[in-house]
C-alpha positions, -999 to 999 in steps of 0.1 A, spaced: 80 -931 621 81 -893 619 119 -895 611 111 -919 581 82 -897 569 103 -866 570 131 -884 551 107 -897 524 92 -860 522 127 -846 517 137 -870 491 104 -864 472 110 -826 475 145 -830 464 136 -850 433 107 -825 424 130 -797 428 156 -812 403 128 -821 380 116 -785 380 152 -771 375 158 -795 345 124 -783 329 134 -746 333 168 -754 318 152 -772 289 127 -743 284 155 -718 285 177 -738 260 147 -741 235 139 -704 237 177 -695 233 178 -718 203 147 -702 188 161 -667 193 194 -678 176 175 -690 146 157 -655 142 190 -636 143 196 -618 110 224 -596 96 218 -559 104 240 -550 73 225 -556 39 256 -560 17 238 -576 -14 237 -542 -32 276 -541 -30 281 -575 -45 306 -574 -75 313 -538 -66 345 -522 -52 342 -515 -15 367 -501 11 370 -519 45 387 -507 77 396 -532 103 403 -530 140 439 -521 143 440 -497 116 444 -517 84 424 -507 54 419 -526 20 397 -522 -10 385 -549 -34 356 -563 -53 330 -580 -29 325 -615 -39 305 -629 -8 296 -623 27 277 -641 55 255 -629 84 286 -625 107 300 -600 81 329 -623 71 338 -609 37 354 -624 5 372 -597 -15 389 -602 -49 417 -580 -65 422 -566 -29 446 -539 -24 460 -529 12 468 -494 19 500 -494 40 505 -472 70 532 -449 81 557 -468 103 562 -437 125 524 -429 129 503 -460 127 471 -439 123 484 -423 91 481 -440 56 508 -434 31 504 -436 -6 520 -471 -8 499 -501 -16 503 -538 -19 483 -562 -40 468 -591 -20 445 -607 -45 417 -631 -31 411 -623 6 387 -637 33 381 -610 58 370 -620 94 338 -602 104 348 -596 140 377 -574 129 357 -553 104 349 -518 116 338 -499 85 325 -508 50 319 -482 24 315 -483 -13 342 -467 -35 318 -452 -60 306 -419 -50 329 -416 -20 352 -386 -15 375 -376 11 366 -343 31 387 -324 57 378 -331 94 354 -303 104 363 -308 141 399 -298 137 405 -261 140 428 -248 114 445 -217 128 
């Protein structure tokens, strides 16, 4: 009799435990879903729409073009895009050569820097000592 009662008790405890685990999983999934809905883009690119911007990518590529659209993941659509070619000997140095790409979709995960071309000027690096 004791063995049967213990077996029933263990089975009830087992079922109750799994019910609690499922409730916790459902609660976590619903809160994660709510958190995903609240996520917004930290970059407001709307002021750069229809303006020329310059974009730097992971890996060193640089392009400039007219921003036609974007999404919260910073995927960009650029028109009249020009790529600035790099020196084959030094991949970190840009040359004066360019190539026209036209309409381009840029993947947001590769974007490192976005800056407007209006009002931008190149300055010397203040951290390099010129002897």
